C-alpha positions as CSV (number, residue, x, y, z in Angstrom):
1,M,0.0,0.0,0.0
2,I,1.3,3.4,-1.0
3,V,0.5,6.5,1.1
4,V,0.8,10.0,-0.3
5,T,0.6,12.8,2.2
6,A,-0.7,16.3,1.3
7,A,-2.6,14.4,-1.5
8,T,-5.0,17.2,-2.3
9,G,-2.1,19.7,-2.9
10,Q,-1.0,20.5,-6.5
11,L,1.9,18.0,-6.4
12,G,0.1,15.3,-4.4
13,R,-2.8,15.1,-6.9
14,L,-0.4,14.7,-9.8
15,V,1.5,12.0,-8.0
16,I,-1.8,10.1,-7.4
17,A,-2.8,10.5,-11.0
18,N,0.4,8.9,-12.0
19,L,0.1,6.1,-9.5
20,L,-3.3,5.3,-10.8
21,K,-1.8,4.4,-14.2
22,T,-0.1,1.3,-12.8
23,T,-1.4,0.7,-9.2
24,P,-4.9,-0.4,-8.2
25,A,-6.8,2.5,-6.6
26,A,-7.5,0.4,-3.5
27,Q,-3.7,0.2,-2.9
28,I,-3.3,4.0,-2.8
29,V,-4.0,6.1,0.3
30,A,-4.5,9.8,0.0
31,A,-3.5,11.2,3.4
32,V,-5.1,14.6,3.7
33,R,-5.9,17.2,6.4
34,D,-9.4,17.6,5.1
35,P,-10.9,14.4,3.6
36,A,-13.9,16.4,2.2
37,K,-11.5,17.9,-0.3
38,A,-10.5,14.5,-1.6
39,A,-14.0,13.3,-2.5
40,D,-13.0,13.1,-6.2
41,L,-10.1,10.7,-5.2
42,A,-12.5,8.6,-3.1
43,A,-14.8,8.4,-6.1
44,Q,-11.9,6.8,-8.1
45,G,-11.5,4.1,-5.4
46,V,-8.5,5.7,-3.7
47,Q,-8.5,5.3,0.1
48,V,-8.8,8.7,1.8
49,R,-7.5,9.0,5.3
50,R,-7.2,12.1,7.6
51,A,-3.6,13.0,8.3
52,D,-2.5,16.2,10.0
53,Y,1.2,16.8,10.4
54,T,0.6,18.3,13.8
55,D,-1.5,15.3,15.0
56,P,0.7,12.2,15.5
57,A,-2.3,9.9,16.2
58,S,-3.9,10.8,12.8
59,L,-0.6,10.0,11.1
60,D,-0.4,6.6,12.8
61,A,-4.0,5.9,11.5
62,A,-3.2,7.1,8.0
63,F,0.0,5.1,7.7
64,A,-1.5,1.8,9.0
65,G,-0.7,-1.0,6.7
66,A,1.5,1.1,4.5
67,S,4.5,-0.3,2.6
68,K,5.7,2.9,1.1
69,V,5.1,6.6,2.2
70,L,5.7,9.7,0.2
71,L,6.1,12.6,2.6
72,I,5.4,15.8,0.6
73,S,6.9,18.7,2.5
74,S,4.6,21.0,4.5
75,N,4.1,24.6,3.3
76,D,4.0,25.9,6.8
77,L,7.3,27.8,6.6
78,G,9.1,27.9,9.9
79,N,7.2,25.0,11.4
80,R,8.0,22.3,8.9
81,V,10.7,20.4,10.7
82,A,8.5,19.5,13.7
83,Q,5.7,18.6,11.4
84,H,7.9,16.4,9.2
85,R,9.4,14.7,12.3
86,N,5.9,13.7,13.3
87,A,5.3,12.0,9.9
88,I,8.8,10.4,9.9
89,D,8.2,9.0,13.4
90,A,4.8,7.6,12.3
91,A,6.4,6.0,9.2
92,A,9.0,4.4,11.5
93,R,6.3,3.0,13.8
94,A,4.5,1.6,10.7
95,K,7.9,0.0,9.7
96,V,7.4,1.0,6.0
97,S,9.7,-0.4,3.4
98,L,10.4,3.0,1.8
99,L,10.0,6.6,3.0
100,A,10.4,9.1,0.2
101,Y,10.6,12.8,1.0
102,T,10.3,15.8,-1.3
103,S,13.4,17.9,-0.5
104,V,15.1,20.7,-2.5
105,L,17.8,20.6,-5.1
106,H,21.3,20.2,-3.6
107,A,19.9,20.5,-0.1
108,D,23.1,19.5,1.5
109,R,24.9,22.5,0.1
110,S,22.2,24.9,-1.1
111,T,22.4,28.5,-0.1
112,L,18.6,28.9,-0.5
113,G,17.0,30.3,2.7
114,L,14.3,27.5,2.4
115,A,17.0,24.8,2.3
116,G,17.6,24.8,6.1
117,E,14.3,23.1,7.0
118,H,14.9,20.5,4.3
119,R,18.4,19.7,5.6
120,E,17.0,19.2,9.1
121,T,14.2,17.0,7.7
122,E,16.7,14.9,5.7
123,A,18.7,14.3,8.8
124,A,15.6,13.1,10.6
125,V,14.8,10.8,7.6
126,R,18.3,9.3,7.8
127,A,18.1,8.9,11.6
128,A,14.8,7.0,11.4
129,G,16.5,3.9,10.2
130,L,14.1,3.2,7.4
131,P,15.0,2.6,3.7
132,Y,14.6,6.1,2.2
133,T,14.8,8.2,-0.9
134,L,15.3,11.9,-1.0
135,L,13.6,13.5,-4.0
136,R,15.5,16.8,-4.2
137,N,13.2,18.7,-6.4
138,G,14.5,21.7,-8.3
139,W,12.4,24.8,-9.1
140,Y,8.9,24.4,-10.5
141,V,8.6,26.2,-13.8
142,E,5.1,27.2,-12.6
143,N,6.8,29.4,-9.9
144,H,7.6,31.7,-12.8
145,T,4.9,31.0,-15.4
146,A,2.0,31.5,-12.9
147,G,2.7,35.2,-12.8
148,L,3.1,35.8,-16.6
149,G,-0.3,37.3,-16.9
150,G,0.7,40.1,-14.6
151,A,4.0,40.5,-16.4
152,V,2.2,40.9,-19.8
153,A,-0.3,43.3,-18.3
154,H,2.5,45.5,-16.8
155,G,4.8,45.2,-19.8
156,A,7.7,43.8,-17.9
157,L,9.0,40.8,-16.0
158,A,10.7,41.6,-12.7
159,G,13.0,39.6,-10.5
160,A,16.4,39.5,-8.8
161,A,18.0,36.4,-10.4
162,G,20.3,38.4,-12.7
163,E,22.0,36.1,-15.2
164,G,21.5,33.0,-13.1
165,R,20.3,29.9,-14.9
166,I,17.3,28.2,-13.5
167,S,16.9,24.5,-14.2
168,A,13.1,24.4,-13.8
169,A,10.8,21.5,-14.6
170,A,7.0,21.2,-14.5
171,R,5.3,20.1,-11.4
172,A,4.0,17.2,-13.5
173,D,7.6,16.1,-14.2
174,Y,8.4,15.9,-10.5
175,A,5.2,14.1,-9.7
176,E,6.0,11.5,-12.4
177,A,9.4,11.0,-10.8
178,A,7.9,10.4,-7.4
179,A,5.5,7.9,-8.8
180,A,8.3,6.1,-10.6
181,V,10.2,5.7,-7.3
182,L,7.2,4.6,-5.4
183,T,6.3,1.9,-7.9
184,S,9.8,0.7,-8.6
185,A,10.1,-3.1,-8.2
186,G,13.8,-2.8,-7.7
187,P,16.1,-0.8,-5.5
188,V,16.0,3.0,-5.8
189,A,18.7,5.6,-5.1
190,Q,18.8,7.3,-1.7
191,V,19.2,10.7,-3.3
192,Y,17.9,12.1,-6.6
193,E,18.9,15.6,-7.7
194,L,16.0,16.5,-9.9
195,A,15.8,19.4,-12.2
196,G,14.9,20.5,-15.7
197,D,16.9,19.4,-18.7
198,T,17.8,23.0,-19.9
199,G,18.3,26.0,-17.6
200,F,17.0,29.4,-18.6
201,T,17.6,33.0,-17.3
202,L,14.7,35.3,-16.5
203,A,15.8,37.4,-19.4
204,E,15.4,34.4,-21.7
205,L,12.0,33.7,-20.1
206,A,11.0,37.3,-20.8
207,A,12.2,37.0,-24.4
208,E,10.1,33.8,-24.9
209,V,7.0,35.6,-23.5
210,S,7.7,38.5,-25.9
211,R,8.0,36.1,-28.8
212,Q,4.7,34.3,-28.0
213,T,2.7,37.4,-27.2
214,G,4.2,39.7,-29.9
215,K,4.7,42.3,-27.2
216,N,8.0,43.7,-25.9
217,I,8.3,42.2,-22.3
218,P,11.7,43.1,-21.0
219,F,13.3,41.6,-17.8
220,H,14.0,44.1,-15.1
221,N,16.6,42.9,-12.7
222,L,16.1,44.4,-9.3
223,P,18.2,44.4,-6.1
224,Q,16.9,41.7,-3.7
225,Q,15.4,44.1,-1.2
226,D,13.6,46.1,-4.0
227,F,12.2,43.0,-5.5
228,R,11.0,41.9,-2.0
229,D,9.3,45.2,-1.4
230,M,7.7,45.1,-4.8
231,L,6.2,41.7,-4.0
232,V,4.8,43.0,-0.7
233,S,3.3,46.0,-2.5
234,V,1.3,43.7,-4.8
235,G,-0.1,41.7,-1.8
236,L,2.2,38.9,-1.0
237,P,2.7,38.1,2.7
238,A,6.1,39.3,3.9
239,P,7.5,35.8,4.7
240,L,6.6,34.6,1.2
241,A,8.1,37.7,-0.4
242,D,11.3,37.2,1.6
243,L,11.5,33.6,0.4
244,I,10.9,34.4,-3.3
245,A,13.4,37.3,-3.3
246,D,16.0,35.2,-1.5
247,S,15.4,32.4,-4.0
248,D,16.0,34.8,-6.9
249,A,19.1,36.2,-5.3
250,Q,20.5,32.7,-4.7
251,A,19.6,31.7,-8.3
252,A,21.8,34.5,-9.5
253,K,24.7,32.6,-7.8
254,G,23.7,29.3,-9.4
255,A,21.6,27.7,-6.6
256,L,18.8,26.6,-8.9
257,F,21.0,25.2,-11.7
258,D,21.7,21.5,-12.3
259,D,22.7,19.8,-15.6
260,S,22.7,16.1,-14.6
261,R,19.4,15.4,-16.3
262,T,18.6,12.9,-13.6
263,L,14.9,13.8,-13.7
264,S,14.5,13.1,-17.4
265,K,16.4,9.8,-17.0
266,L,14.1,8.8,-14.2
267,I,10.9,9.6,-16.0
268,G,12.1,8.3,-19.4
269,H,11.4,11.5,-21.4
270,P,12.6,15.1,-21.6
271,T,11.3,17.6,-19.0
272,I,9.0,20.4,-20.2
273,A,10.6,22.9,-22.6
274,L,10.5,26.6,-21.7
275,A,8.4,27.4,-24.9
276,D,5.8,24.8,-24.0
277,A,5.6,26.0,-20.4
278,V,5.1,29.6,-21.5
279,K,2.5,28.6,-24.1
280,A,0.5,26.6,-21.5
281,A,0.6,29.5,-19.0
282,L,-0.4,32.1,-21.6
């Protein structure tokens, strides 16, 4: 039995969709904080169980009978390590044969501000004594394409990544990789550094948007603090603005680049091309 946590999130739903291609629905558990939001999964025959990262008893119930668990990282910045430890401890009590965790690219040496909680979680995963796989996901291309409507409307794309190359892939690519690991009949690696096949700069992203829209959409590179303040001014919560601005600044130093093509090798096909990602977003 395969348990996917945070199963009603954007990544979790895609993982389950991939699992359903090869795994009987009754052997898949969608572990979710609010089961009502998983009614569509239940209708497909997937087991839906309540699981709250802050409630160890719910995690024990959700993981009962599990052979493999995918721990999708919490989005509760600043509180994630304690929540993840609750899930890891529950997986250990369930004696699962594989615990997979969605970490961040090059977590062991990443300069990203968000990497610290992932490093602590990875240490807890290793300490649990279970067979494990760390899915070190690179940047989601949707992190950039989701805001293209605003860039087109304002006539410019802003950021703080300079000439840093970003090896982004689609959320669907990472979900497919997770499903491949969870359904593998053989041994899997303990660490996968996962990223898009071809990196791009934000100037190249702006150029592609310009090409597809027929409008001149330049990239405006801002100092990190100015970019952060701009994000707050358009309504983003300060902690999220801090994270995005920091991520851009670290991308300028190479923190989001990887050319190993491990992801495309794992899923058996190229990751999404920038042009296709922009087309889909527009």
